[in-house]
C-alpha positions, 0 to 999 in steps of 0.5 A: 783881741777878745776873739784871740782870748785876751780879757776872757781867759783867767788871768789876762787883761787888756789895758786900754789907753794905758799911760806909759809916762806922766809927760815931761816937766815944763816951766811953771810946774806944768807937764807936757803930753803924756805917752799913752799906749792904745793897748797893753796885753797883761797876763798874770800881772806880767805886761807882755805886749804893747799893741799900738792901733792905727786907722784902716787907711794908715800903713800897717807899720805906721805904729810900730815906732811908737809901740816899740818906744813904749815897750822899751820904757816899760821893759816889755819885750813885744811890740805890735802895730794893727790896723784892724786888717793885720798886725806887724810884730816885733820882738824888742829884745832882739832889736828887730821885726819877729816872726811872731804869731799874729793877733788874730782879728775878727776878719780872720774868723770869717766875719 
């Protein structure tokens, strides 16, 4: 993502391990597991996309479901799932997989 300019261009940030919810309240004032997105892309204080990262050996779309759920909870339009080799984009507002430009990875730059 840094190679694509995220976190480098003025006004852009990459929020890593961003907490989406605090977790469900359970018995005795304890909370369940929090929803945490791997990456949230922010530009000029506006959250633009959720990116859910998975291991190299997992399917590309494995993280697309959680990414869409996190995007819905935060009212973020775009959700991506990636495993390092490629990314699967989704446009949440249109409720279907969108034809979005892929997030470029280091492997795209000849490394």
